[in-house]
C-alpha positions in Angstrom: -90.5 -36.0 79.2 -90.0 -34.0 82.0 -86.6 -34.8 84.1 -87.6 -37.3 86.7 -84.6 -39.2 87.5 -80.8 -38.6 88.5 -78.5 -41.3 88.4 -75.3 -41.2 90.1 -72.5 -43.6 88.2 -69.6 -44.8 89.9 -66.7 -46.8 87.8 -65.2 -49.8 89.8 -61.7 -50.7 88.7 -61.3 -53.6 91.3 -63.1 -55.7 93.8 -61.7 -56.6 97.0 -63.0 -59.4 98.9 -62.6 -59.0 102.4 -64.0 -57.8 106.3 -64.9 -54.1 105.3 -67.0 -52.4 102.9 -65.4 -48.8 101.4 -65.0 -47.5 97.9 -61.5 -45.8 97.4 -60.2 -44.8 94.4 -62.0 -46.9 92.1 -61.6 -50.1 94.1 -64.6 -51.6 95.9 -64.0 -53.3 99.0 -66.7 -55.9 99.8 -67.5 -57.1 103.2 -68.1 -60.9 102.5 -69.6 -62.1 106.0 -71.9 -58.8 105.8 -73.2 -59.6 102.1 -73.8 -63.2 103.0 -75.7 -61.8 105.9 -77.7 -59.7 103.7 -78.5 -62.6 101.2 -79.5 -64.9 104.0 -83.0 -66.3 104.7 -84.8 -68.9 106.1 -85.1 -70.6 102.8 -81.4 -71.0 102.1 -79.4 -73.7 103.8 -75.9 -72.0 102.9 -74.9 -68.7 101.1 -71.8 -68.1 99.9 -70.1 -65.2 98.2 -67.1 -65.1 95.8 -65.7 -62.5 93.5 -64.9 -63.2 89.7 -62.3 -61.1 87.9 -62.2 -60.1 84.2 -60.3 -62.6 82.4 -59.8 -65.2 85.1 -60.0 -68.8 84.2 -63.3 -69.0 86.0 -67.1 -69.9 85.2 -70.2 -68.9 87.0 -72.7 -71.9 86.7 -76.7 -72.0 87.3 -77.1 -68.4 87.3 -80.7 -67.8 87.9 -80.4 -63.7 87.3 -78.0 -60.8 87.3 -78.4 -57.4 88.5 -76.5 -53.8 88.4 -75.7 -52.8 92.0 -78.4 -49.9 92.2 -80.0 -47.9 95.3 -82.2 -45.0 95.9 -80.5 -41.9 98.0 -83.5 -39.7 98.7 -85.5 -42.0 100.9 -87.5 -43.4 98.4 -87.8 -47.0 97.9 -85.5 -49.7 96.7 -87.1 -52.0 93.9 -90.9 -50.8 94.7 -93.2 -53.9 95.8 -90.3 -56.3 96.7 -87.9 -54.7 98.9 -89.7 -51.3 99.9 -93.5 -50.2 99.7 -95.2 -49.7 96.2 -94.6 -46.2 95.2 -94.0 -44.9 91.9 -90.5 -45.7 90.6 -88.2 -43.2 88.2 -88.2 -40.2 90.5 -85.6 -38.8 92.9 -81.5 -39.7 92.8 -80.1 -43.2 92.7 -76.5 -44.7 92.9 -75.0 -47.2 90.7 -71.8 -48.8 89.8 -70.4 -49.7 86.5 -67.9 -52.5 85.7 -69.8 -54.7 88.3 -72.6 -56.8 88.7 -74.2 -59.3 90.9 -75.3 -62.7 90.1 -77.0 -65.5 91.9 -77.0 -69.1 91.5 -79.2 -71.7 92.7 -78.6 -75.3 93.8 -80.5 -77.1 91.0 -80.8 -76.5 87.3 -83.6 -74.1 86.0 -84.8 -74.7 82.5 -83.6 -71.2 81.6 -80.3 -71.1 84.0 -77.2 -69.6 82.3 -73.5 -69.6 83.0 -71.1 -66.7 83.0 -67.7 -67.4 81.7 -65.0 -64.9 82.8 -62.3 -65.5 79.8 -62.7 -67.1 76.1 -65.4 -66.8 73.6 -68.3 -67.2 75.9 -66.9 -64.4 77.8 -66.5 -62.1 74.9 -70.3 -63.0 73.8 -71.6 -62.5 77.3 -73.1 -59.0 78.4 -70.5 -59.0 81.3 -67.3 -59.2 79.6 -64.8 -56.9 81.4 -66.9 -56.8 84.3 -66.4 -57.9 87.8 -68.9 -60.1 89.6 -69.8 -60.4 92.9 -71.4 -64.2 92.8 -73.7 -65.1 95.3 -74.6 -69.2 95.6 -77.3 -70.3 97.5 -78.5 -73.9 98.6 -82.1 -74.4 99.1 -83.1 -75.5 102.7 -84.8 -79.3 102.9 -88.2 -77.8 103.8 -88.3 -75.2 101.4 -90.8 -75.3 98.2 -89.3 -74.4 94.6 -91.3 -71.1 94.3 -90.4 -69.9 97.6 -86.8 -70.7 97.0 -86.9 -69.0 93.8 -88.8 -65.7 95.5 -85.9 -65.6 98.1 -83.3 -65.8 95.4 -84.7 -62.7 93.5 -85.1 -60.9 97.1 -81.5 -61.9 97.8 -80.3 -60.9 94.6 -81.5 -57.2 95.0 -80.8 -56.8 98.4 -77.0 -57.4 97.6 -77.3 -54.9 94.8 -78.5 -52.2 97.0 -76.1 -52.6 99.7 -73.3 -52.9 97.4 -74.5 -49.6 95.6 -74.9 -47.8 99.1 -71.2 -48.5 99.5 -70.6 -45.8 97.0 -73.2 -43.3 98.4 -71.0 -40.7 99.7 -68.6 -40.7 96.9 -68.0 -38.3 93.9 -69.5 -39.6 91.2 -67.6 -40.1 88.0 -71.0 -39.7 85.5 -74.5 -38.1 86.2 -77.2 -39.3 84.1 -80.6 -37.7 84.0 -83.5 -39.7 82.6 -86.1 -38.1 81.1 -85.4 -34.4 79.5 -87.6 -32.5 77.6 -87.4 -33.4 73.9 -87.9 -30.7 71.3 -91.0 -30.3 69.7 -91.1 -31.7 66.2 -89.4 -34.6 66.4 -90.8 -38.4 65.5 -93.2 -39.6 68.5 -91.8 -43.0 69.1 -92.9 -45.7 72.0 -91.9 -49.1 72.9 -94.2 -51.9 73.4 -92.4 -54.2 75.7 -93.5 -57.7 76.7 -92.5 -58.3 80.5 -93.3 -61.9 80.5 -95.0 -65.0 78.6 -97.8 -67.0 80.1 -96.8 -70.0 77.9 -95.1 -70.7 81.3 -97.3 -69.0 84.2 -96.0 -66.9 86.7 -95.4 -68.1 90.0 -98.1 -66.7 92.9 -95.4 -64.6 94.4 -93.2 -63.8 91.4 -92.4 -60.3 91.2 -92.2 -58.6 87.8 -94.0 -55.3 87.6 -93.9 -53.5 91.1 -93.9 -56.9 92.6 -96.8 -58.4 91.1 -96.9 -61.6 88.9 -98.6 -59.9 85.9 -101.1 -62.9 85.6 -104.0 -60.4 84.9 -101.8 -57.4 83.2 -103.7 -55.4 80.8 -101.3 -53.2 78.9 -100.3 -50.2 80.9 -98.4 -47.1 80.0 -94.7 -46.7 82.0 -92.5 -43.6 81.7 -89.4 -45.1 80.8 -87.5 -44.0 84.0 -89.9 -46.4 85.9 -88.8 -49.4 83.5 -85.3 -48.8 84.6 -85.6 -47.7 88.4 -86.6 -50.9 89.6 -90.3 -51.2 88.8 -89.5 -53.9 86.2 -87.7 -57.3 87.0 -86.9 -60.5 85.1 -89.2 -63.1 85.8 -88.2 -66.8 86.9 -88.5 -67.9 83.5 -87.0 -65.2 81.7 -85.9 -66.7 78.3 -82.7 -64.9 78.1 -83.4 -62.1 79.9 -81.6 -60.9 83.1 -82.7 -57.9 85.2 -79.6 -56.3 84.4 -80.8 -55.9 80.8 -83.8 -54.1 82.1 -81.9 -51.8 84.2 -78.9 -51.0 81.8 -79.0 -52.4 78.3 -82.7 -52.8 76.7 -84.2 -51.3 73.8 -85.5 -48.3 76.3 -82.1 -47.3 77.1 -81.1 -46.9 73.0 -84.3 -44.7 72.9 -83.6 -42.8 75.8 -79.9 -42.2 74.5 -81.4 -40.6 71.0 -84.6 -38.9 73.0 -84.3 -35.1 72.3 -82.4 -35.3 69.4 -83.5 -38.0 66.8 -86.8 -39.0 68.4 -89.3 -38.0 71.3 -89.8 -41.2 73.3 -93.5 -40.9 74.7 -93.5 -44.0 76.9 -93.6 -47.6 77.3 -96.6 -49.7 77.0 -95.9 -52.8 79.0 -97.8 -56.1 77.9 -97.5 -59.9 78.3 -98.2 -62.9 76.3 -101.4 -64.8 77.0 -102.5 -68.3 76.4 -106.3 -67.7 75.3 -107.2 -66.1 72.2 -109.9 -63.9 74.0 -107.1 -62.6 76.5 -104.8 -62.1 73.3 -107.6 -59.9 71.3 -108.0 -57.8 74.5 -104.3 -57.4 75.2 -103.3 -56.5 71.6 -106.2 -54.4 71.0 -105.7 -52.3 74.3 -102.0 -51.8 73.4 -102.6 -50.4 70.0 -105.1 -48.2 71.4 -102.5 -46.8 73.7 -100.4 -45.9 71.1 -103.0 -44.0 69.1 -104.3 -42.0 72.3 -100.4 -41.3 72.7 -100.4 -40.1 69.2 -97.1 -41.8 68.2 -95.8 -41.8 64.6 -94.3 -45.4 65.1 -93.7 -48.1 67.5 -90.9 -50.7 68.1 -92.3 -54.0 69.6 -90.4 -56.7 71.6 -91.5 -60.2 73.1 -90.2 -62.6 75.8 -90.7 -66.3 75.4 -90.7 -68.7 72.5 -93.3 -69.4 70.0 -96.5 -68.3 71.7 -95.6 -64.8 72.4 -94.9 -64.4 68.3 -98.7 -64.2 67.9 -99.3 -61.4 70.4 -96.4 -59.7 68.7 -97.8 -60.0 65.5 -101.1 -59.2 66.5 -100.0 -56.1 68.0 -98.3 -55.1 65.0 -101.7 -55.8 63.0 -103.6 -53.8 65.2 -101.1 -50.9 65.4 -101.3 -50.8 61.5 -104.8 -50.6 61.3 -104.6 -47.3 63.0 -102.0 -46.0 60.7 -99.4 -46.8 63.2 -96.0 -48.2 61.6 -93.8 -50.6 63.9 -90.6 -52.3 63.9 -90.4 -56.0 65.4 -87.4 -56.8 67.3 -87.1 -60.9 67.7 -84.4 -63.6 68.1 -83.8 -66.5 65.9 -84.5 -69.8 67.5 -83.1 -72.2 64.7 -79.8 -72.8 63.8 -79.1 -71.5 60.3 -82.1 -69.8 59.5 -82.5 -66.2 58.0 -83.9 -63.7 59.8 -87.9 -63.9 60.3 -87.9 -67.6 59.3 -88.2 -69.0 62.6 -91.3 -67.1 63.5 -94.5 -69.4 63.8 -96.7 -66.5 63.1 -95.8 -63.7 60.5 -97.7 -60.4 59.6 -97.3 -59.3 56.3 -97.8 -56.0 57.8 -94.5 -56.4 59.8 -92.6 -54.8 56.8 -89.6 -53.9 59.3 -87.9 -56.7 61.2 -84.7 -57.0 63.5 -82.9 -59.6 64.7 -81.1 -59.6 67.6 -79.1 -62.9 66.7 -79.7 -66.4 66.8 -79.7 -68.0 70.2 -79.4 -72.1 69.3 -75.6 -71.7 68.2 -73.0 -73.5 70.5 -69.7 -72.4 70.9 -66.5 -74.1 72.1 -66.0 -72.9 75.6 -62.5 -73.6 77.0 -61.8 -75.4 80.4 -61.5 -73.0 83.3 -59.6 -73.7 86.7 -62.2 -72.4 89.2 -66.2 -72.9 89.4 -68.5 -70.7 91.4 -71.8 -72.4 91.9 -72.8 -75.8 91.2 -70.0 -78.2 90.1 -71.5 -79.3 86.8 -73.5 -78.0 83.9 -76.5 -79.4 82.6 -78.1 -79.8 79.5 -81.4 -78.4 78.8 -83.2 -81.7 78.8 -82.0 -82.1 82.3 -83.5 -79.0 83.7 -86.6 -80.2 84.9 -86.7 -77.7 87.6 -86.5 -80.5 90.2 -83.1 -81.6 92.2 -81.0 -84.1 89.9 -78.3 -86.5 90.9 -74.7 -85.5 91.7 -73.5 -87.5 88.7 -75.8 -86.0 86.0 -74.4 -83.0 83.6 -70.9 -82.2 82.5 -68.2 -81.2 84.8 -68.1 -77.2 84.9 -64.1 -77.3 84.6 -64.5 -79.1 81.3 -64.2 -77.7 77.8 -67.3 -78.0 76.2 -69.8 -76.6 73.8 -72.4 -73.8 75.3 -75.0 -73.0 73.6 -75.6 -68.7 73.2 -78.8 -68.9 74.7 -76.9 -70.8 77.9 -74.5 -67.7 78.1 -75.7 -64.9 80.6 -76.4 -61.8 78.6 -75.6 -62.8 75.1 -79.0 -62.9 73.7 -81.9 -60.6 74.8 -85.4 -60.2 73.3 -85.3 -56.3 74.5 -82.3 -55.7 72.7 -79.1 -54.7 73.6 -77.0 -58.0 73.2 -73.9 -58.4 71.6 -75.3 -60.2 68.4 -77.3 -59.5 65.5 -78.1 -61.6 62.2 -78.0 -60.2 58.9 -79.7 -61.5 55.8 -77.5 -61.8 52.9 
């Protein structure tokens, strides 16, 4: 791959919430009122901004999504199709922050909402242990429909992520990454087949997943890896243990990029979705395998998003690739407590002889009591997450010690890889 994207990285050692924006010697000064204004929109009745510190006795509840601060510096658009016009991502120069993320919480429980603990076992298992969290909490205005509210939450998250990154625009970077360097010839040619969404839960009309599109009619498409991590791809509303942060920073694509040029040649990312009819599934998996064949890959790594239905798409893609002589590795997670890797798959192909587990997400951990809560004051059980407002007495007080499933800890598991867990078959 030719060099396409330069990312300037700045390490944050402290975040101070106040009335000015500056980056001084690793200390990020955040203008609270300016960030609240940046996130505000007609769909919100109120917006609040807080900062949670590493090791603090604090729990952030009803987390809808998490993103790394990120902005382009060369005039190209930020998060194209959402914050800017549609243009090819993965080019130019960007700035980002290490050690700090942005979260956004809703005022009612989504079926896929998560928590972020800043200390204790849940913090250690999550993706954001040791990081500062700039936490945005929103309350939906009475006249706003659910889908309009969720779209507004996604846009507010990205706008705040952009504004924070731009604070460091004139600072000298601590590190600089160049994405897409040319790999020497002769290395194994590898591609990732990355599932962006599962239509077992249909995407909303304005749900931005790929260049602002809701991917309802997406056929397999080839993306440059730099496009994926430069804002073209976002986590969906019902993302099943996937945050936008993982796409930006910790997915399988990043590990392949790290090895590109030394152990392998990463030739591209085939983006797919899981469909809900057999005809669509046949078409999608056949075309994905055809793209792999046209790329001339020596092997592929397959991932999925969602529950049981996407397993069929995953295994059919494995079969179609094998028919073309392309071996593949399947990455998945375990959904049943105590199961061995592969035992929770509802569909399994005998050609899937290389299976990697990113851990089990149904295991509860005992999270300690906390002194401070950011977001709704109660934690809701999965059965209470209907997507509609619930009574104020529902759920468990968020300050209490309580069992929290690993799937409810933001960043603990991800079907795109980059998690803190793994399963090992004895």
